[in-house]
C-alpha positions as CSV (number, residue, x, y, z in Angstrom):
1,M,11.3,-16.6,-0.7
2,N,11.0,-17.6,-4.4
3,R,7.9,-18.9,-5.9
4,R,8.8,-22.7,-5.9
5,H,9.1,-22.1,-2.2
6,A,5.8,-20.2,-1.9
7,L,3.9,-22.8,-4.0
8,G,5.3,-25.3,-1.3
9,M,3.9,-23.1,1.2
10,L,0.4,-23.0,-0.6
11,A,0.4,-26.5,-0.5
12,A,0.5,-26.8,3.1
13,T,-1.6,-24.0,4.2
14,A,-4.3,-25.0,1.6
15,A,-4.9,-28.0,3.8
16,L,-5.5,-25.9,6.5
17,G,-8.3,-23.8,4.8
18,P,-10.9,-21.9,6.3
19,R,-9.7,-22.3,9.5
20,L,-7.4,-19.8,9.3
21,G,-9.8,-17.2,8.5
22,A,-12.4,-18.7,10.8
23,A,-15.0,-16.0,11.8
24,Q,-14.1,-14.4,15.0
25,S,-16.4,-12.9,17.6
26,A,-16.9,-9.0,16.7
27,A,-17.8,-8.5,20.2
28,L,-21.2,-6.8,19.1
29,K,-22.8,-5.2,22.5
30,P,-26.2,-7.2,22.6
31,G,-29.3,-6.0,22.6
32,K,-28.7,-3.3,19.8
33,P,-28.3,-0.4,22.5
34,Y,-27.3,2.0,19.4
35,A,-30.1,1.2,17.3
36,G,-31.2,4.5,14.9
37,T,-28.0,5.9,15.5
38,S,-26.4,6.9,12.0
39,L,-22.8,7.2,11.3
40,N,-21.2,8.9,8.6
41,V,-17.9,7.9,7.3
42,L,-15.2,9.8,5.5
43,T,-13.0,7.3,3.6
44,V,-10.8,7.4,0.1
45,V,-12.2,5.8,-3.1
46,A,-11.1,2.2,-3.4
47,P,-13.3,-0.7,-4.4
48,Q,-12.5,-2.9,-1.1
49,F,-14.7,-0.4,0.4
50,S,-17.2,-0.4,-2.3
51,A,-17.0,-3.9,-1.0
52,H,-17.6,-3.1,2.5
53,E,-20.4,-0.8,1.7
54,A,-22.6,-3.7,-0.2
55,K,-22.4,-5.5,2.8
56,L,-23.8,-3.1,5.5
57,A,-27.1,-4.4,5.4
58,E,-25.8,-7.0,7.4
59,F,-24.2,-4.6,10.2
60,E,-27.6,-2.9,10.4
61,N,-29.5,-5.9,10.6
62,L,-27.4,-7.1,13.8
63,T,-26.8,-3.8,15.4
64,G,-29.7,-1.2,14.2
65,I,-27.3,1.5,13.4
66,K,-27.2,2.6,10.0
67,V,-24.0,3.8,7.9
68,K,-23.2,6.1,5.3
69,Y,-19.8,6.2,3.2
70,Q,-18.4,10.1,1.8
71,Y,-15.9,8.8,-0.9
72,V,-12.8,11.0,-1.5
73,P,-10.6,10.9,-4.4
74,F,-7.0,10.2,-3.2
75,A,-5.5,13.3,-4.3
76,S,-8.2,15.4,-2.2
77,T,-8.3,13.1,0.8
78,R,-5.1,14.8,2.8
79,E,-6.9,18.5,2.1
80,K,-10.1,17.0,3.4
81,L,-8.9,15.4,6.4
82,T,-6.4,18.6,7.1
83,A,-10.0,20.7,6.7
84,E,-11.8,18.3,9.2
85,L,-8.8,19.1,11.7
86,V,-8.7,22.2,11.7
87,A,-12.6,22.6,11.7
88,K,-12.6,20.2,14.6
89,T,-16.3,19.2,13.4
90,D,-18.2,16.2,14.2
91,Q,-19.3,15.8,10.8
92,Y,-17.8,12.5,10.1
93,D,-17.6,9.8,13.1
94,V,-15.3,7.5,11.2
95,L,-12.3,8.6,9.2
96,S,-9.3,6.7,7.0
97,V,-6.2,8.1,6.8
98,M,-3.1,6.9,5.0
99,D,-0.1,6.3,7.4
100,V,2.1,9.1,6.2
101,W,-0.2,11.3,7.0
102,G,-1.2,10.4,10.1
103,P,1.7,12.0,12.7
104,A,0.1,15.5,11.6
105,L,-3.6,14.3,11.9
106,Y,-3.1,12.1,15.5
107,D,-5.7,14.8,17.3
108,M,-8.5,13.9,15.1
109,F,-8.5,10.3,16.3
110,E,-9.7,8.8,19.7
111,P,-7.3,6.3,21.4
112,L,-8.8,2.6,21.4
113,N,-7.2,0.8,23.5
114,A,-9.8,0.8,26.4
115,R,-12.5,-0.2,24.1
116,L,-10.0,-2.9,22.4
117,A,-9.6,-4.5,25.7
118,E,-13.1,-4.2,26.6
119,K,-14.1,-6.1,23.4
120,R,-10.9,-8.5,23.7
121,I,-9.3,-7.7,20.3
122,D,-5.6,-8.1,20.5
123,M,-4.3,-6.0,17.5
124,E,-1.0,-7.8,17.8
125,A,-1.9,-11.1,16.8
126,R,-4.0,-9.8,14.0
127,Y,-1.7,-7.4,12.2
128,P,1.5,-7.4,11.1
129,H,3.5,-5.0,12.4
130,A,4.2,-3.2,9.4
131,H,0.4,-2.3,9.1
132,L,-0.1,-1.6,13.1
133,R,2.7,0.9,13.3
134,A,0.3,3.6,11.3
135,A,-2.3,3.3,13.4
136,R,-0.1,3.8,16.4
137,D,0.6,7.5,17.8
138,G,4.1,8.8,19.1
139,N,5.2,8.4,15.1
140,G,4.3,4.7,14.9
141,N,5.6,4.0,18.4
142,G,3.2,5.1,20.8
143,R,1.2,3.5,23.5
144,N,-1.8,4.7,22.0
145,I,-3.8,2.4,19.1
146,L,-5.8,4.9,16.9
147,G,-7.6,2.8,14.5
148,F,-8.1,-0.3,12.6
149,P,-5.6,-0.9,9.8
150,I,-7.6,-1.2,6.8
151,R,-6.0,-1.2,3.5
152,G,-2.4,-2.3,3.1
153,H,-0.1,-3.1,0.0
154,V,2.9,-4.4,-0.6
155,Q,4.9,-4.4,-3.8
156,L,5.7,-7.0,-6.4
157,M,6.8,-6.9,-9.9
158,F,3.8,-7.7,-12.3
159,Y,5.1,-9.0,-15.5
160,R,3.8,-10.4,-18.9
161,K,4.0,-14.2,-17.9
162,D,3.1,-15.4,-21.7
163,V,6.1,-13.0,-23.2
164,F,8.7,-14.1,-20.8
165,A,7.6,-17.5,-21.5
166,R,8.1,-17.4,-25.4
167,L,11.3,-15.5,-24.9
168,G,12.9,-18.1,-22.5
169,L,13.2,-15.2,-19.4
170,K,12.7,-15.5,-15.7
171,P,11.5,-12.3,-13.7
172,P,14.3,-10.5,-12.3
173,Q,15.6,-10.9,-9.1
174,T,17.5,-7.6,-8.6
175,W,17.2,-4.4,-10.2
176,D,20.4,-4.6,-12.5
177,E,18.4,-8.2,-14.1
178,M,15.5,-6.1,-14.4
179,V,17.1,-3.7,-16.7
180,E,18.8,-6.7,-18.6
181,V,15.3,-8.2,-18.3
182,G,13.8,-5.3,-20.3
183,R,16.7,-4.7,-22.8
184,Q,16.2,-8.6,-23.8
185,V,12.0,-7.7,-24.1
186,Q,12.6,-4.4,-25.9
187,A,15.4,-6.4,-28.5
188,R,12.9,-9.2,-29.4
189,T,9.7,-7.8,-29.2
190,D,7.8,-3.8,-30.0
191,M,7.1,-4.0,-26.5
192,A,9.1,-1.5,-23.9
193,G,11.0,-3.4,-20.8
194,V,9.6,-2.2,-17.6
195,A,7.0,0.8,-17.1
196,M,8.4,2.8,-14.3
197,Y,6.6,6.4,-13.3
198,Y,8.3,9.6,-12.3
199,G,6.1,12.0,-13.0
200,K,4.2,14.2,-9.7
201,T,0.9,12.9,-8.4
202,G,0.6,11.9,-4.7
203,A,4.2,11.2,-4.2
204,Q,4.2,8.3,-6.5
205,N,7.6,8.6,-7.9
206,L,8.7,7.9,-4.3
207,M,7.4,4.7,-3.6
208,I,9.9,2.4,-6.2
209,W,12.7,4.7,-5.5
210,F,13.0,3.8,-1.8
211,N,13.5,0.1,-2.5
212,Y,16.4,1.7,-4.5
213,L,17.4,3.5,-1.3
214,W,17.8,1.3,1.3
215,G,18.9,-1.4,-1.0
216,M,22.0,0.9,-1.6
217,G,22.1,1.0,2.9
218,G,20.6,4.4,2.8
219,D,17.7,6.1,4.2
220,L,15.6,9.0,4.3
221,L,16.7,10.6,7.7
222,D,19.8,9.5,9.7
223,A,19.2,8.8,13.8
224,K,18.9,12.4,14.5
225,G,15.9,13.0,12.0
226,Q,17.8,15.4,9.9
227,P,18.0,14.3,5.8
228,A,20.2,10.9,5.0
229,F,19.2,10.8,1.1
230,H,21.8,12.6,0.0
231,S,24.6,10.5,1.4
232,P,26.5,9.0,-1.2
233,Q,24.2,6.1,-1.3
234,G,21.7,8.0,-1.5
235,V,22.8,9.3,-4.6
236,A,24.0,6.1,-5.9
237,A,20.3,5.0,-5.2
238,T,18.8,7.9,-7.2
239,Q,20.9,7.5,-10.0
240,A,20.5,4.0,-10.5
241,Y,16.7,4.8,-10.3
242,V,16.4,7.5,-12.8
243,D,18.8,5.6,-15.0
244,V,15.8,2.9,-16.1
245,L,14.6,5.7,-18.1
246,L,17.7,8.0,-19.0
247,R,20.3,5.8,-19.6
248,H,19.5,2.6,-20.4
249,K,16.1,3.3,-21.8
250,V,14.4,0.5,-20.8
251,A,11.3,2.2,-19.6
252,P,9.0,4.3,-22.5
253,P,10.0,7.7,-22.8
254,G,6.5,8.9,-21.3
255,S,7.5,7.6,-17.7
256,A,8.9,10.8,-17.1
257,S,5.9,12.0,-16.5
258,F,3.7,8.4,-15.9
259,N,2.1,8.3,-12.6
260,E,1.3,5.0,-11.2
261,T,-2.0,4.6,-13.1
262,D,-0.3,5.4,-16.4
263,A,2.7,2.5,-15.7
264,V,0.2,0.1,-15.3
265,N,-2.2,0.5,-18.2
266,S,1.4,0.3,-20.4
267,V,1.4,-2.7,-19.1
268,A,-2.6,-3.5,-19.5
269,Q,-2.7,-2.2,-23.2
270,G,0.2,-4.3,-24.0
271,K,2.8,-1.9,-24.2
272,S,5.5,-3.0,-21.4
273,A,6.3,-5.9,-20.3
274,M,7.2,-5.6,-16.6
275,V,5.6,-3.1,-14.1
276,P,6.8,-3.1,-10.3
277,V,3.5,-1.5,-8.4
278,W,1.5,-2.3,-5.6
279,W,-0.3,-5.8,-5.3
280,W,-3.4,-4.1,-5.6
281,R,-2.8,-3.2,-9.1
282,Y,-3.9,-6.9,-10.3
283,A,-7.3,-6.3,-10.6
284,G,-6.9,-3.4,-13.1
285,L,-4.2,-5.6,-15.4
286,T,-6.4,-8.5,-15.2
287,D,-10.0,-7.1,-15.3
288,A,-11.6,-7.2,-19.0
289,K,-12.8,-3.3,-18.8
290,T,-9.4,-2.0,-18.0
291,S,-6.8,-4.7,-19.7
292,T,-6.2,-6.5,-22.8
293,L,-4.7,-9.1,-20.9
294,K,-6.4,-11.9,-19.6
295,P,-4.8,-13.5,-15.8
296,D,-3.1,-16.1,-17.2
297,Q,-1.2,-13.2,-19.2
298,V,-0.3,-11.9,-15.9
299,G,2.6,-13.1,-13.9
300,F,3.7,-12.0,-10.2
301,A,6.9,-12.2,-8.3
302,P,8.8,-10.6,-5.2
303,L,10.1,-7.0,-6.2
304,P,13.8,-7.4,-7.2
305,S,16.5,-6.1,-4.9
306,M,20.0,-4.8,-5.0
307,P,22.9,-7.1,-5.8
308,G,23.6,-9.1,-2.6
309,R,21.3,-7.7,-0.4
310,A,17.8,-8.7,1.1
311,A,14.4,-8.0,-0.8
312,T,12.6,-4.7,0.4
313,T,9.0,-3.5,0.1
314,Y,7.8,-0.3,1.1
315,T,4.5,-0.7,2.3
316,N,1.5,1.7,2.5
317,T,-1.1,1.3,5.2
318,W,-4.6,3.1,5.6
319,F,-6.5,3.0,9.1
320,Y,-9.8,3.7,9.8
321,G,-10.3,4.9,13.7
322,I,-12.9,7.8,15.5
323,N,-13.4,11.1,15.3
324,R,-12.1,12.4,18.7
325,H,-14.9,15.5,18.1
326,G,-17.5,13.1,17.2
327,K,-20.7,12.4,19.8
328,K,-21.6,8.9,18.5
329,K,-18.1,7.3,19.3
330,D,-19.8,4.1,20.9
331,A,-22.0,3.2,18.1
332,A,-18.5,3.8,15.5
333,M,-16.6,1.4,17.9
334,E,-19.1,-1.3,17.3
335,Y,-19.0,-0.1,13.6
336,L,-15.1,-0.8,13.4
337,A,-15.2,-4.0,15.4
338,W,-17.7,-5.9,13.1
339,L,-16.0,-4.3,9.9
340,S,-12.5,-5.5,11.1
341,Q,-13.3,-9.1,11.4
342,P,-11.0,-11.5,9.5
343,E,-13.9,-13.1,8.3
344,I,-15.4,-10.1,6.5
345,E,-11.8,-9.2,4.8
346,R,-11.6,-12.8,4.0
347,S,-15.3,-12.9,2.2
348,V,-14.1,-9.9,0.1
349,L,-10.9,-11.7,-1.0
350,L,-12.9,-15.2,-1.9
351,D,-15.7,-13.1,-3.5
352,R,-15.6,-14.2,-7.3
353,S,-17.8,-11.5,-8.3
354,R,-14.8,-9.2,-7.5
355,N,-11.0,-9.2,-8.2
356,E,-10.0,-8.0,-4.7
357,V,-6.4,-8.8,-3.3
358,V,-5.9,-6.4,-0.3
359,A,-5.4,-8.2,3.2
360,V,-3.8,-6.7,5.7
361,Q,-4.5,-9.4,8.4
362,T,-2.4,-12.2,8.9
363,A,-4.9,-15.1,9.2
364,N,-5.9,-14.3,5.3
365,L,-2.8,-13.4,4.2
366,I,-1.6,-17.1,5.1
367,D,-5.0,-18.7,4.5
368,G,-5.0,-21.7,2.4
369,D,-8.3,-20.8,0.0
370,V,-6.9,-17.0,-0.3
371,N,-3.8,-18.2,-1.4
372,V,-5.0,-20.9,-3.9
373,R,-7.5,-18.3,-5.7
374,F,-4.5,-16.0,-6.3
375,G,-1.6,-18.1,-7.1
376,G,0.2,-17.6,-3.8
377,M,0.1,-13.9,-4.0
378,H,-0.6,-13.3,-0.2
379,L,2.0,-15.8,0.9
380,F,4.5,-13.4,-1.2
381,G,2.8,-10.4,0.7
382,A,3.1,-12.4,4.5
383,Q,7.1,-12.8,3.4
384,A,7.8,-9.5,1.9
385,L,6.2,-8.0,5.0
386,K,8.4,-9.4,7.6
387,G,10.9,-7.2,6.7
388,A,8.8,-4.5,5.4
389,K,9.7,-0.8,6.3
390,G,7.7,2.4,6.0
391,T,9.0,5.6,6.1
392,P,9.9,7.5,9.3
393,L,6.4,8.8,10.5
394,F,6.7,12.1,11.2
395,P,4.3,15.5,10.7
396,Q,6.4,17.4,8.3
397,W,6.0,14.6,6.0
398,G,3.6,16.4,3.5
399,Q,6.0,18.7,3.2
400,V,9.0,17.1,2.7
401,S,7.3,14.2,0.3
402,D,6.4,17.6,-1.9
403,V,10.0,18.6,-1.6
404,L,11.8,14.9,-2.7
405,E,8.4,14.0,-5.3
406,A,9.2,17.4,-7.1
407,T,13.4,16.3,-7.2
408,I,12.6,13.0,-8.8
409,S,10.3,14.5,-11.3
410,E,13.1,17.3,-12.2
411,I,15.8,14.9,-12.1
412,A,13.8,12.3,-14.2
413,A,13.1,15.1,-17.2
414,G,16.7,15.6,-17.5
415,R,16.7,19.3,-15.8
416,T,19.3,18.6,-12.9
417,Q,21.9,16.3,-12.0
418,V,21.2,13.8,-9.3
419,K,23.7,15.1,-6.7
420,P,23.3,19.1,-6.8
421,A,19.0,18.1,-6.7
422,L,19.5,16.0,-3.4
423,E,22.0,18.3,-1.7
424,A,19.3,21.4,-2.5
425,A,16.2,18.9,-1.5
426,A,18.2,17.9,1.7
427,A,18.7,21.9,2.5
428,R,15.0,22.5,2.1
429,V,13.9,19.4,4.0
430,R,16.1,20.7,7.1
431,R,14.1,23.8,6.9
432,A,10.7,22.6,6.9
433,L,12.1,20.1,9.6
434,R,12.5,23.2,11.8
């Protein structure tokens, strides 16, 4: 879907307005049966969750339940959750987890099927499959739902709209076009073409690599659950991915050690013209506290694809679930039922005092008012989610991602060649999977 089509859809959805995001009953039990209960929530640091925290007085007024958040930096979250799993404590009543960590941590969570049925919450209708899979057991295909998708991302290409207009350039539709556009930017300005991130930080250097891999017809694992990323398609995809920096040199030299934040800052500080990244980064690119750019200087488009192939986007989803070892499960379900209302998410999106773009619920992705505020960004997200892919969900992902992250970093730094590096990584991954 190109921008013209998106704007056409925007005009149509705007007429629907609030009805798409209209409040649904949270199915809270009458009579405040859990009044006086205190819940502890363990969650990753994110502005969206700070916005939720600011609304807790409303929930306490409705139920008499108090909720306290403990925030954990992203880099420490997996370790903290693993420690809680091993200890089997009831310190936290609600826990947040990222999709790829889920299978190793499923035993932490209480299945919610009976409680969802009691409250008549239709998860299939509420969430796109690409997000709901993160909250299911059985490697994303099981019967049990373990939580509510609460934070989810698609990837977009952000670019300097003013620079592109001045140079007569259009957003690239393929990765090859991205390289060519980057060359033109570098030849005609003092900016780098595209900020990429190949350094080692929480497997961030895999997030764009996946789109190259899938776009070339490759995959992470084969049908038997064994490494497939070192196939000819995987080698070609990885070579194309690192060539943006090593051969074409349209990425800043520091990209070999950049993490995601470094790449975004490169655009925000006027040093690069493009960055392929999660949509939540829009806030940092347009916030005067973190960026030199004004909102009208920042454009966005669907992520590029391989020539002749459909576009992909790697999705990332966090879900909130109830601690299986907790003693306040019913009160925790009241909180999740309230927090997961589409209207709560919508109210954060439309809060002009914030610049929060993250939405995981179908109604809000196609909501007219939401799309008017963000120029159709969420329609791009809705379209991308229809064909979105995630990594296979399996317990050894932590070990596998560590291997792949280190491998990509070594290749991008010029310390090894693509084919032997991927073959060595595949051997290590096979051992981890055993």
